TIKOL-454223 format. One record per residue: residue number from 1; x, y, z of N, C-alpha, C in turn. Coordinates in steps of 0.1 Angstrom, whole numbers, padded with zeros to 4 digits. Example, Ala and Ser with C-alpha at 12.3 -4.5 7.8 and 13.67 -1.06 7.14 Angstrom:
BEGIN
PT   num    n.xx    n.yy    n.zz   ca.xx   ca.yy   ca.zz    c.xx    c.yy    c.zz
PT     1    0132   -0057    0078    0123   -0045    0078    0132   -0033    0078
PT     2    0128   -0022    0071    0137   -0011    0071    0129    0000    0079
***
This chain:
BEGIN
PT   num    n.xx    n.yy    n.zz   ca.xx   ca.yy   ca.zz    c.xx    c.yy    c.zz
PT     1   -0176   -0465    0445   -0170   -0456    0436   -0171   -0442    0441
PT     2   -0161   -0434    0438   -0160   -0420    0443   -0156   -0411    0431
PT     3   -0161   -0399    0431   -0156   -0389    0421   -0142   -0386    0423
PT     4   -0135   -0384    0412   -0121   -0382    0412   -0117   -0369    0419
PT     5   -0125   -0359    0418   -0122   -0346    0424   -0128   -0344    0438
PT     6   -0135   -0355    0443   -0141   -0354    0457   -0130   -0358    0467
PT     7   -0129   -0351    0478   -0120   -0354    0489   -0126   -0365    0497
PT     8   -0119   -0376    0500   -0124   -0387    0508   -0121   -0384    0522
PT     9   -0130   -0388    0531   -0128   -0386    0545   -0118   -0396    0551
PT    10   -0117   -0407    0544   -0107   -0417    0548   -0096   -0418    0537
PT    11   -0087   -0410    0538   -0076   -0409    0527   -0067   -0421    0527
PT    12   -0067   -0429    0537   -0058   -0440    0537   -0063   -0452    0528
PT    13   -0076   -0452    0525   -0082   -0462    0517   -0081   -0460    0502
PT    14   -0078   -0447    0499   -0077   -0444    0485   -0062   -0440    0481
PT    15   -0057   -0446    0471   -0043   -0443    0467   -0044   -0433    0456
PT    16   -0038   -0421    0459   -0038   -0411    0449   -0024   -0408    0444
PT    17   -0022   -0403    0432   -0008   -0401    0427    0000   -0392    0437
PT    18   -0006   -0383    0444    0001   -0374    0452    0006   -0381    0465
PT    19    0000   -0393    0468    0004   -0400    0480    0016   -0409    0477
PT    20    0020   -0410    0464    0031   -0418    0460    0044   -0410    0461
PT    21    0055   -0416    0460    0068   -0409    0461    0069   -0398    0451
PT    22    0071   -0386    0456    0073   -0374    0448    0061   -0370    0440
PT    23    0049   -0376    0443    0037   -0373    0436    0036   -0380    0423
PT    24    0044   -0390    0420    0044   -0396    0407    0037   -0410    0408
PT    25    0029   -0413    0398    0022   -0426    0397    0033   -0437    0394
PT    26    0029   -0449    0396    0038   -0460    0393    0042   -0460    0378
PT    27    0032   -0457    0370    0035   -0456    0355    0046   -0445    0352
PT    28    0045   -0434    0359    0054   -0423    0357    0068   -0427    0362
PT    29    0068   -0434    0374    0081   -0439    0379    0087   -0449    0369
PT    30    0079   -0458    0364    0084   -0467    0354    0090   -0460    0342
PT    31    0083   -0450    0337    0087   -0442    0326    0101   -0435    0328
PT    32    0102   -0430    0340    0115   -0423    0344    0126   -0434    0344
PT    33    0123   -0446    0349    0134   -0456    0349    0138   -0460    0335
PT    34    0128   -0461    0326    0131   -0464    0312    0139   -0453    0306
PT    35    0136   -0441    0309    0144   -0430    0303    0158   -0430    0308
PT    36    0160   -0433    0321    0174   -0434    0326    0181   -0445    0320
PT    37    0174   -0456    0318    0180   -0468    0311    0185   -0465    0297
PT    38    0176   -0458    0290    0180   -0454    0276    0192   -0444    0276
PT    39    0192   -0435    0285    0204   -0426    0287    0216   -0434    0290
PT    40    0215   -0444    0299    0227   -0452    0303    0232   -0460    0290
PT    41    0223   -0465    0282    0227   -0472    0270    0235   -0463    0261
PT    42    0230   -0450    0259    0237   -0441    0251    0251   -0438    0256
PT    43    0253   -0436    0269    0266   -0434    0275    0275   -0447    0273
PT    44    0269   -0458    0275    0277   -0471    0273    0282   -0472    0258
PT    45    0273   -0469    0249    0277   -0469    0235    0287   -0459    0231
PT    46    0287   -0448    0238    0297   -0437    0236    0310   -0439    0244
PT    47    0311   -0450    0251    0323   -0453    0258    0324   -0447    0272
PT    48    0313   -0440    0276    0313   -0434    0289    0308   -0444    0300
PT    49    0316   -0454    0303    0312   -0465    0311    0308   -0462    0325
PT    50    0315   -0453    0331    0312   -0449    0345    0299   -0442    0346
PT    51    0296   -0433    0337    0283   -0426    0337    0272   -0436    0335
PT    52    0274   -0445    0325    0264   -0456    0323    0262   -0464    0335
PT    53    0273   -0468    0341    0272   -0477    0353    0264   -0470    0364
PT    54    0267   -0457    0366    0260   -0449    0377    0245   -0449    0374
PT    55    0241   -0447    0361    0227   -0446    0358    0220   -0459    0359
PT    56    0227   -0470    0356    0221   -0483    0358    0219   -0486    0372
PT    57    0228   -0482    0381    0227   -0484    0395    0215   -0476    0401
PT    58    0214   -0464    0395    0203   -0455    0400    0189   -0462    0397
PT    59    0188   -0468    0385    0175   -0474    0382    0173   -0486    0391
PT    60    0184   -0494    0393    0182   -0506    0402    0178   -0502    0416
PT    61    0183   -0491    0421    0180   -0487    0434    0167   -0479    0436
PT    62    0160   -0478    0425    0147   -0470    0426    0136   -0478    0433
PT    63    0127   -0471    0439    0116   -0477    0447    0107   -0486    0439
PT    64    0105   -0482    0426    0096   -0489    0418    0102   -0503    0414
PT    65    0115   -0504    0413    0121   -0517    0410    0120   -0526    0422
PT    66    0120   -0521    0434    0118   -0529    0446    0104   -0535    0446
PT    67    0094   -0526    0442    0080   -0530    0441    0078   -0541    0431
PT    68    0086   -0541    0420    0085   -0551    0409    0088   -0565    0415
PT    69    0099   -0565    0423    0103   -0578    0429    0093   -0583    0439
PT    70    0087   -0574    0446    0076   -0578    0456    0064   -0583    0449
PT    71    0061   -0578    0437    0049   -0583    0430    0052   -0597    0425
PT    72    0064   -0600    0422    0068   -0614    0417    0066   -0623    0429
PT    73    0070   -0620    0441    0068   -0629    0452    0053   -0630    0456
PT    74    0045   -0621    0451    0030   -0622    0453    0024   -0631    0442
PT    75    0031   -0637    0433    0026   -0646    0423    0025   -0640    0409
PT    76    0030   -0628    0407    0029   -0622    0394    0038   -0629    0384
PT    77    0035   -0629    0371    0042   -0635    0361    0055   -0627    0357
PT    78    0066   -0634    0356    0078   -0627    0352    0077   -0621    0338
PT    79    0070   -0629    0329    0068   -0624    0315    0060   -0611    0314
PT    80    0052   -0609    0324    0043   -0597    0323    0049   -0585    0329
PT    81    0061   -0586    0335    0067   -0575    0342    0078   -0568    0334
PT    82    0075   -0556    0329    0084   -0548    0322    0096   -0545    0330
PT    83    0094   -0542    0343    0105   -0538    0352    0114   -0550    0355
PT    84    0109   -0562    0356    0118   -0573    0358    0126   -0576    0346
PT    85    0121   -0574    0334    0128   -0575    0322    0139   -0564    0321
PT    86    0136   -0552    0325    0145   -0541    0325    0157   -0545    0335
PT    87    0153   -0550    0346    0163   -0554    0356    0173   -0564    0350
PT    88    0168   -0574    0343    0177   -0584    0337    0186   -0577    0327
PT    89    0181   -0568    0319    0189   -0561    0309    0200   -0553    0315
PT    90    0196   -0546    0326    0206   -0538    0333    0217   -0546    0338
PT    91    0214   -0558    0345    0225   -0566    0350    0233   -0572    0338
PT    92    0227   -0575    0327    0234   -0579    0315    0244   -0568    0310
PT    93    0239   -0556    0310    0248   -0545    0305    0259   -0542    0315
PT    94    0256   -0543    0328    0266   -0541    0338    0277   -0552    0337
PT    95    0273   -0564    0334    0283   -0575    0332    0292   -0571    0319
PT    96    0286   -0566    0309    0293   -0562    0297    0303   -0551    0301
PT    97    0299   -0541    0309    0308   -0531    0314    0320   -0537    0322
PT    98    0317   -0546    0331    0327   -0552    0339    0337   -0560    0330
PT    99    0332   -0566    0320    0340   -0574    0310    0350   -0565    0303
PT   100    0345   -0553    0299    0354   -0544    0292    0365   -0538    0300
PT   101    0364   -0539    0313    0375   -0533    0322    0387   -0541    0321
***
């Protein structure tokens, strides 16, 4: 164990929030994806389908979504992954947008 405010001499062995993309933790990245998803839903409900589609794609292309798929290949449960559920819902909504065209 190490103190949170102590600098480690071997920084590669300790994962800190600042070592992640943009200084965000995985939880913060997940939260940002969920916020984008909810914004996309509002655009879709308002009939702004292209804006919604672009936001859905942005979430799908995020680094944290790639990591969710990798965790599944490592034996994680689909039921326990919020991001995999989110991915399913995004594809379902994109299909709905494609159907409306």
